[in-house]
N, C-alpha and C positions, 0 to 999 in steps of 0.2 A: 260257581263264582258269580256273586251278585255285587261285588264292589264296583262302583261307578266313579270314573274320573271325569270331572266336569270343569271346563274352562269358560271364563266369561271375560270378554274384551270390551273396551270402551267404544267411543265414537268411531264409526267407519265412514269415510268419504272417499270414494274411488273416482274422483273427477280429474283423472290424468290418464294418458295413454299407458298401455301395458300394465293393467291392474295386477296381473300375476307377479310381476316384479316387485311391486310395492308390498304385496302380502307374503312374499317368499321368506322374509325374515322371521315370520311367525310359525312357519310350517314345521319347524323342529318340534314344536309342542302341539299344534293343532292336529297334525297328522296322527299323533299317538293317543289322543284323548277319546273317550267314549262319546262325549258331546262337547262341541265348541259353540259358543253363543256370542254374538256381537250386537252392537246397536247401529242400525242403518240411519244415518243422519239426514240424508237428502233423498228426494224422490228420484227414481230412475225412470225417465220418460223422455220421449222426443217432443212432447208438448211444449210450446213456448210461452203460453200466456201465464203471467204471474198473478197470484191471488193473495199474497201475504200483505198484511198491513204493517209488518215489521221490516226487517232487512232481509230480503229474499236471497236464498243461496241459489247458485246455478244448479240446474238438474244435471244428473249424470246419465251416461249412456246405459240403457238397459242391458246391453251386451256385457258390460263390466261385471254384472252380478255373477256371471259364470265363474269368475275367479274365486268367489266365496265358496262355491261348491267344490272347486278343485283344491281349495285350502281346507276342505272338510268342515266348514261351518254348517252346523245342523239347523240352527235357528237364528233369527234376527228379530230384535225388538224394534218397534217403529214409532212409539209415542215420543215425539220430540218437537221442538219448535220450528223445524224446517220441513217436516214430512208433507205438509199441505201447501208448500210454496208454489206448486203447479196445480192446485185445486184438486177436484175429485178425479180428474183424468190422470193426474200424476200418481195418486194413491192406487187407482185401479191398475195402471200400468205396472207399478212396482210390485203390488201383490200378485198380479198375474205372472210376472217374470219369476218371482220367488217360487210360486206354485209349480211352474214348468220345471224348475230346477230341483224340486223336492226339498226346498228349504222352508222349514216351518217359520211362522211369524205370528206376532200379536201386537196389539197396541194401536192399530189404525185400520180403518175399513170404511165401508160405504155408509155406516151408521154407528151411533154410539154403542149399541148392543154388540155389533160386530167388533168394534175396537176394544171393548171390555172383555171379550171372550179369550180365555187362555189358550195358548199353544200347548199341545200335549205331545210329549216325546216318549216313546216306548223303547226301553233298553234293558236287556238281561232280565226280562220279566217285571221290570219296575216301571212305574208311571211317573213321569216328571212333568209338572205344570209350570208354565211361564207366563207371567203377567207384566204389563208395561204401561207406565203412566208419565205424562208430561206435567211437570210442576212449575214451569216457567212461562207459559203462554207462548205466543200471543193467543188471545181468544179466537182469532180467525182460524187457528189451526185445530181447534177442538171440534170433535164430532158432536152431532146432535141427533135427535130421534130419526130424522130423515136427511141428515147432512153428513157427507163424508168428512173425516178428520181423525183425530187421535183421542185416545182415552186420557183423562186428566185428573189431577187434584188441584182444585182452585186455591191459589195463594194470593191474598190481597196485598197490594203495595202499602207501605207505611203512610203515604200521602193520599191514599184512596184514589189514585189516578189510574192510568191505563195499565193493564197487566201485560208486561213485556219482559223479555229476558234481561234487559239492562236496568229494569226498575228495581227499587229496593223492596223486594218481596219479603213480607214478614209474617202476616197473619193467616193461619190456616182456616179455611172455610169448613166448619164442622160437618155440615151436611155432605159436602164433597168427600171429606175424609171418611165418613161413615159409609159412603158408597164404595170406596176403595176397599175398606175393611170387609164389607159384605162380599165383594168379589173374591177376596182372599179366603174368607171362611168357606165359601162355596167350593172353591177350587181345592181347598184342604181336604174336604170330605172324600175326594175321589183321586187322590194322588199320594205317592210315597215320598216325594220331595217337591217342594214348592219354592220357586225363585221369583222375586219381585224386582223389576228394574224401574228405577226412578230417574227421570231426566230432570236434574235439579242443581241448585247451587249457584255460586257467584262466579261469573266468568273471570278468568285470567288473574285471580287473586290468590296468592299462596296461602295455604293452611286454613283460612277463615271459612267457617260454616255460616250460612244464613240462619236466622233464628228458627225457621220452620223445619229445617232439614232433619234434625233428630226426632222431632215430633212425628213427622210422617213416616220415617223409617221405623221408629219404635212401634207405631200403630200397625205397620205391616207385620212385624214380628208377633205382636200381641194377638193379631188375627190368625196367625198360623204360618207365616213365611219362615222357611228354613234358612234362606239366604236373601239378603237385600244388596243390590248393586246400584251404584250411582254413576252418572256420566253427564256431560254437557259442558262443564267448566273449562275443558281443554287443558286441565292441569290436575295433578294427583291431589286427592284429599286423604284424610286419615281413615283408619280402620278401628272399629270398636266391636266388642262382643256384648250383646244384649240378650239376657236370658239364655246365654250359651250359644246364641246364633250370630254369625258374622254379618256385619254391616260394612260394606266397602263404600265409603261416602263419595269417592270419586276415583275412577280407574285411570283417568287421563285418556289420551288418544289411543284408540286401538290401531287404526291406520287411517290417517287423514292426509290426503294429498289433493290439493286444490289450489288453483291460481286466483280464487275468488277475492282474496284479501291482500293481494300483492300491491306494490307501489304503483303499478301501471293500470290498476283497476279503473275501468271507464263507466261502469254502472253507477249512476248518481247516488243511490242509497248505500251501496257497498263502499264506494269511495268516501262518502261522508262518515260511515261507521269506522273505517280505517283511521280517519283523523280523530274521531270522537273517542275511540277506545284508548288512544294514546293519552288523552287528557284524563279519562276516567281511571285508568289502571296504571299509568305511569311507566310504560315500558316501550322499548323500541325493538321490533323483531330483528333477529339476526338475519342479515341478507342472505346468508348461506342456506337458510331454511325457507326458500322462496315458495315451496309447496306446503309448508306448515308454519306460517308466519305468526307464531303465538308467543306467549311469555317465555323468556329464556329458561325458566324452570320446567316448561312444558316438554323438554327433551326427556324428562323422567316419566315413565308410565309403568303400568303393571297389568297383568292378566290375573284375575282372581282364579284360584284353583281350589276346588273342594273335592274331597273323596267321601263317598257315602257307602257305608258297609253295614248292612243289616241294622239300620237305624242310627248308627254312630256316624257323626259328621266330623271330618277333619278339614280345617280351613287353613288356607295360606295364599301365597301369590308368587307369580313368576315375574321378576323385574324385566322391564323393557327399556331399551335405550333407543331414542329416535335420532337417527343419523341424518346428516344433510343429504338431500334437501327436504326429507320428510319420511324416510323409510324406517319403520320400527324393526328392531333386531333383538335377539337374545344377547345380552351383553357378556363381556368377559367376567370371570368370577370376581375380579377386583371391582369392576364397575357395578356389578350386581350388588355387592356388599354396600357400596356407597348409596345406591338407590334404596336399599332396604333401610339404611340408617336415615335417609331422607324421609321415608315414609314414617318411621318411628318418631322423628323430630316433628313433622307437621301434625302428627296425631296429638302429641303433647301440646304444641302451640295452639291447636284448635280447642283445647280444653277437654279433650276426650281422656278416658282412663289410659294410663301408660300402656304402651304396646310391647308385649314380650314376644320375641321372635326366636325361632330355632332354625338354623340353616340345615337344609337337607340336600339331597342330590338333585332334586328336580323342582324344589320350591322352598320358600321361607314359610315355615309353619307359624300360625298364630297360636300362642300358648295361653290357655285360660288360667 
């Protein structure tokens, strides 16, 4: 039996007590999969010195990572805009904690070479490679030859200003894209299945894709990726099939519980961002979601699900509902259908090819 059942969740921030509780709503599916993958959004360290030139997220307790192991997450991607918010020590502590738990990881490390190295998972005699890239900045989070940070694809702002998550990022740097493609081609030569994770997109804005997103995702598929997943926007994006391979442009939140953006936030940069994002994106968070204070449509999320069977790939997703104050759960069948219709609707609104879905017992299948 060589069929693999692989789950991929979006952003994970376990910045609240009792992390097992917040992840418990996912365990009905993560406990049964061969491989579950998530994106770790913030460093898990006790170090206090901030190093980000953007809006720094609070670090989470390294002890909270044990909840990921207990929820049977096998791997975490790390290339994102917050992973370097506690500098090199934050990355070192996070990687060391994941290593102790036996959770594979990729996308960040003590150097760029380390950050670009794929994670390799072995299951049922098959070799699965995982790569992770940050497409949104800030540049201070990026690794260098001798500098800790994350792997990246450089996207230039329309006004040629500072590269930052809230900037209007539009233009793909071709040299940087070629480096990603090189990594993908190299990993392809020694893997049965290859997954590329991209931290990308426009924060808090329903449906809309930034001009660069499809370019980068398509390049990953052209270089050999079997699956491309996106996260960062804290809201679901559409799904497309490109050359027969699924691209999940945004999974929404996997499990994000944090008080960092609440109305009582005292950190000056975070408090300023809470005010600014209301102006930029025009929404007021529901006070009931005080641990997940995002766009009202952010209560919809999904876990990408793919089955790989002797070279044949079946793609779909498991709908998620985020209940107050921020716990993701497997929804009722009625709500799951509403979330699936929402995903199909935003796919069309984003200008992607129409999404055909087939409801199954354990996921909505994407039909080519």
